[in-house]
C-alpha positions as CSV (number, residue, x, y, z in Angstrom):
1,M,92.8,-6.3,-4.2
2,K,88.2,-6.5,-4.4
3,I,86.2,-3.9,-3.3
4,F,82.4,-3.5,-2.6
5,H,81.3,-0.9,-3.3
6,L,77.4,0.6,-1.8
7,N,76.4,3.5,-3.7
8,N,72.7,5.4,-2.8
9,P,72.2,6.6,-5.2
10,V,69.4,9.8,-4.2
11,S,72.1,10.8,-1.6
12,G,73.0,14.5,-2.1
13,N,70.1,15.3,-4.1
14,G,70.8,12.8,-6.5
15,N,74.6,12.8,-6.0
16,G,75.5,9.5,-5.6
17,S,73.5,8.4,-9.1
18,R,75.4,11.0,-10.8
19,L,78.9,10.4,-9.9
20,F,78.1,6.0,-9.3
21,H,79.5,6.0,-13.0
22,K,82.4,8.1,-12.3
23,I,83.2,6.1,-8.9
24,N,83.5,3.0,-10.8
25,K,85.9,4.3,-13.8
26,E,87.8,5.1,-10.4
27,F,88.0,2.1,-9.3
28,E,89.2,0.8,-12.5
29,F,91.6,3.9,-12.8
30,N,93.5,2.6,-9.4
31,S,93.7,-0.6,-10.7
32,L,91.2,-1.8,-7.8
33,D,88.8,-4.8,-9.3
34,H,84.8,-3.7,-7.5
35,E,81.8,-4.7,-7.2
36,A,79.2,-2.0,-7.1
37,V,75.3,-2.1,-6.0
38,Q,73.3,-0.1,-5.3
39,T,70.7,1.0,-2.8
40,E,66.8,0.7,-3.7
41,H,65.0,1.6,-0.2
42,A,65.3,3.3,3.2
43,G,67.3,0.3,4.8
44,H,68.8,-2.1,1.9
45,G,72.1,-0.7,2.4
46,T,71.5,-2.0,5.5
47,E,70.2,-5.4,4.3
48,I,73.1,-5.6,1.6
49,V,75.6,-5.5,3.8
50,K,74.0,-7.1,6.7
51,N,73.9,-10.3,4.6
52,L,78.0,-10.6,2.3
53,N,80.1,-12.1,3.1
54,F,83.3,-10.6,3.4
55,N,85.8,-13.4,3.2
56,D,84.8,-12.5,-0.9
57,Y,85.9,-9.3,-0.1
58,D,89.3,-6.8,1.5
59,V,86.9,-3.1,1.9
60,L,84.0,-2.2,1.6
61,A,83.0,1.2,-0.3
62,V,80.2,3.2,0.3
63,S,79.6,6.3,-1.5
64,G,77.0,8.4,-0.4
65,G,75.8,10.9,3.1
66,D,76.0,10.0,6.5
67,G,72.4,8.6,6.5
68,S,74.3,6.1,4.1
69,L,77.6,5.1,6.3
70,F,74.7,4.8,10.0
71,E,72.6,1.5,7.1
72,A,76.3,0.4,5.7
73,V,77.5,0.7,9.5
74,N,75.2,-1.0,11.0
75,G,74.9,-4.7,8.6
76,Y,78.4,-3.8,9.2
77,F,77.6,-4.9,13.1
78,A,75.0,-7.7,12.1
79,N,77.0,-9.1,9.4
80,Q,77.6,-12.7,11.0
81,S,81.0,-12.7,9.0
82,S,84.9,-14.3,10.7
83,K,86.8,-11.6,8.2
84,R,86.5,-8.2,8.9
85,I,87.0,-6.1,7.4
86,P,88.0,-1.8,6.6
87,V,85.2,0.3,5.6
88,S,85.9,3.5,3.2
89,V,84.0,6.1,3.3
90,I,82.9,8.4,-0.5
91,P,81.6,11.7,0.4
92,V,78.7,12.2,-1.9
93,G,75.6,12.9,0.4
94,R,74.5,16.6,1.5
95,G,75.9,16.3,5.5
96,N,78.8,14.0,5.2
97,A,80.1,14.3,8.3
98,F,81.7,11.4,9.2
99,A,83.7,12.0,6.1
100,R,85.1,15.7,7.0
101,D,86.0,14.1,10.4
102,L,89.0,11.1,8.2
103,D,89.5,14.8,6.4
104,F,87.4,13.7,3.3
105,Y,85.1,16.2,1.0
106,P,82.3,15.8,-1.5
107,H,84.7,18.3,-4.0
108,L,87.1,15.6,-4.1
109,W,85.5,12.5,-2.9
110,S,88.6,10.6,-5.2
111,D,91.1,11.3,-2.2
112,A,88.4,8.5,-0.4
113,I,89.8,6.1,-3.7
114,D,93.3,6.6,-3.8
115,Y,93.3,5.6,0.3
116,I,91.9,2.6,-0.6
117,Y,94.5,2.4,-3.1
118,F,97.5,3.3,-0.2
119,N,95.9,0.6,1.9
120,K,96.0,3.9,4.3
121,T,93.2,3.1,7.0
122,K,92.7,3.5,10.7
123,R,90.3,2.7,14.1
124,V,87.9,4.6,14.9
125,D,84.9,4.5,17.8
126,V,81.2,3.5,17.1
127,A,79.1,4.0,19.5
128,L,75.7,1.5,20.4
129,C,72.0,2.6,21.4
130,K,70.0,0.7,22.8
131,T,66.0,1.5,23.5
132,N,63.2,-0.2,24.5
133,K,62.2,-1.9,22.0
134,D,65.9,-2.7,19.5
135,Q,68.9,-1.9,18.9
136,F,71.5,0.1,16.0
137,H,74.7,1.3,16.1
138,F,75.8,5.0,14.9
139,I,78.7,7.0,13.9
140,N,78.9,11.0,13.4
141,I,75.5,11.8,16.5
142,L,72.3,11.0,17.4
143,G,70.4,13.8,19.3
144,L,66.7,14.0,20.4
145,G,64.3,17.0,21.4
146,F,64.7,20.0,19.5
147,V,67.0,19.3,16.6
148,T,64.7,16.0,16.0
149,D,62.5,18.5,15.8
150,V,64.8,20.2,13.1
151,A,65.3,17.3,11.0
152,R,62.0,16.4,10.4
153,T,60.9,19.4,9.5
154,A,64.4,19.8,7.0
155,F,63.3,16.6,5.1
156,K,60.8,17.6,3.8
157,L,62.8,20.5,3.0
158,R,65.9,18.7,2.3
159,S,65.5,20.5,-1.9
160,F,67.4,23.4,-0.5
161,G,70.5,21.4,0.0
162,H,71.9,21.8,3.8
163,L,69.7,25.6,3.9
164,S,66.9,23.5,5.5
165,Y,67.8,22.9,8.4
166,I,68.3,26.7,8.9
167,F,64.3,26.8,7.6
168,G,64.0,24.0,9.7
169,V,65.3,26.0,12.9
170,L,63.5,29.4,12.1
171,H,59.6,26.6,12.3
172,R,60.4,24.9,14.8
173,M,61.5,27.9,17.2
174,I,58.1,29.4,17.3
175,S,56.4,26.2,19.2
176,L,59.5,26.2,21.0
177,K,59.4,24.1,24.5
178,S,61.5,22.3,27.2
179,Y,61.0,18.9,28.2
180,S,62.2,16.5,31.6
181,L,65.5,15.4,31.1
182,K,67.1,12.9,33.9
183,I,71.3,12.1,31.9
184,E,73.0,9.3,33.5
185,I,76.9,10.1,32.4
186,D,79.5,7.3,33.5
187,G,77.0,6.8,36.9
188,K,76.6,10.8,37.6
189,V,72.5,11.8,37.8
190,L,71.5,15.1,36.7
191,H,68.2,16.1,36.1
192,R,67.3,18.9,33.5
193,E,64.5,21.4,31.5
194,N,66.1,20.6,28.6
195,V,65.5,21.7,24.7
196,F,67.9,18.8,23.4
197,V,70.9,17.0,23.6
198,E,73.7,15.9,21.0
199,I,75.9,12.9,21.5
200,S,78.8,13.1,19.5
201,N,81.6,10.7,18.1
202,S,82.0,13.7,15.1
203,R,83.3,16.9,15.2
204,Y,79.8,18.4,12.8
205,T,76.4,17.7,12.6
206,G,74.7,17.9,8.9
207,K,77.0,20.4,6.5
208,D,78.5,23.0,8.6
209,F,76.7,22.6,12.5
210,L,80.1,21.9,14.5
211,M,78.2,21.0,17.2
212,A,81.1,19.1,19.5
213,P,84.8,21.0,18.4
214,L,86.6,18.6,20.9
215,A,85.1,15.4,20.0
216,S,87.3,12.9,18.8
217,I,86.4,10.1,16.3
218,D,89.2,7.3,18.2
219,D,89.5,8.9,21.7
220,G,87.6,6.4,23.8
221,F,84.8,8.6,24.7
222,L,81.8,10.4,22.7
223,D,80.5,13.8,23.8
224,V,77.2,15.0,24.9
225,T,76.6,18.5,24.4
226,L,73.0,19.6,26.5
227,L,71.4,23.0,25.2
228,N,69.2,23.7,28.3
229,K,65.7,25.9,28.5
230,L,66.2,29.2,27.0
231,S,64.1,32.1,25.5
232,R,63.3,32.1,21.7
233,T,65.5,35.3,21.8
234,R,69.1,33.3,23.1
235,L,67.6,30.9,20.8
236,L,68.3,33.5,18.1
237,Q,71.3,34.3,19.5
238,C,72.7,30.4,19.7
239,L,72.4,29.2,15.8
240,P,75.5,31.0,14.4
241,R,77.2,29.8,17.9
242,I,76.4,26.8,16.5
243,F,78.7,27.4,13.1
244,T,81.7,28.0,14.4
245,G,81.7,25.8,18.0
246,E,81.1,29.1,20.7
247,H,78.1,28.4,21.4
248,V,79.7,25.5,24.0
249,N,80.5,29.0,25.4
250,M,76.9,30.2,26.5
251,K,75.6,29.4,30.3
252,E,72.6,27.5,28.6
253,V,74.7,25.2,27.0
254,E,76.7,22.2,29.0
255,C,79.7,19.3,27.3
256,F,80.3,16.5,29.1
257,R,83.6,13.5,27.6
258,A,81.6,9.8,28.7
259,K,82.0,5.8,27.5
260,K,78.4,5.2,28.9
261,I,74.9,7.4,28.7
262,K,71.1,7.0,30.5
263,I,69.1,8.9,29.3
264,E,65.5,9.4,29.8
265,T,62.3,12.7,29.3
266,E,59.4,13.3,29.8
267,P,57.6,12.9,27.2
268,L,59.2,10.8,25.2
269,K,61.6,11.9,23.0
270,L,62.0,10.8,19.0
271,L,65.8,10.1,17.9
272,T,67.5,11.5,15.0
273,P,70.8,8.8,14.5
274,D,72.6,9.9,11.6
275,G,70.5,12.3,10.3
276,Q,67.9,8.9,10.4
277,L,64.5,9.4,12.4
278,T,64.4,5.8,14.3
279,G,63.6,4.7,17.7
280,S,63.0,6.9,21.4
281,T,63.7,7.9,25.3
282,P,64.1,6.1,27.0
283,I,68.0,5.0,25.7
284,E,71.7,3.6,27.0
285,I,74.5,4.7,24.8
286,E,78.1,2.9,25.3
287,C,81.2,3.4,23.1
288,L,82.6,1.0,22.0
289,S,86.3,2.3,21.3
290,K,88.0,1.7,17.6
291,S,84.9,-1.0,17.1
292,L,85.7,-0.6,13.1
293,E,88.5,0.0,11.3
294,V,88.1,2.9,8.3
295,I,90.0,4.2,5.3
296,A,92.0,7.4,6.5
297,R,94.7,9.7,5.0
298,D,97.4,8.6,7.6
299,S,97.4,5.2,9.4
300,P,98.3,4.5,13.3
301,P,101.3,4.6,14.5
302,L,102.8,0.4,13.7
303,N,103.2,0.0,17.9
304,E,99.6,2.0,18.2
């Protein structure tokens, strides 16, 4: 078996760099032939994977966080190789939300390599997002509105780790504003005064926010969470509930499941796909059911 190992050295505040050689040693320990490359700048992961000849490899292993996986997935779907190979997520980033839904965790990152050796795979959903100017795929979550504002602040405070999101919420709450939202969910059109929209494939966003507690990465649906107009006091009440998923019971929160989604906002809103800041509304999103094979703890039944 031949592995292509893509590592993001700056993931997890440098955790990717610190573990790079240990991960490669773990491949050797498991008798897995591998080639290892580190990214050098934003977007480099997409370039590398896009131009990779999948015919030369059996697994694409990505060590990093959700942003690293975002780049790799976009390179994967742009790759023209006739052969498709499974993706292994080795969680060494800050959030690792998607890896968590695969039951892989940063403190046990070597488990992901063990399951490459066991050749355990499953097929998962990926979302395709189209804007007026471009398109991209995301595998974890896409947000807009207040959550994007928080992400922008959290990026500047990333040295604080997952606490940067808490600080981001408190800072952005000062200038809290709702906006006009038109959202079409599988043909049903809704109009709302909205604070944020989250489109989830996996359950978590960031390290600990249980944004979509009923989401599943392989059910063929995306979970839509709307937080509509509310006061700063209610927003403060909402924040701790997101850690447990209890926010979905608040009267200002609406939840839906959808295969196709269209969103328009006034004013236009910046997007946060998988923690990245790129693109803006209006957008169209489609769930690409079981379009990616990944290394997982449990294989699906042979007759699935």
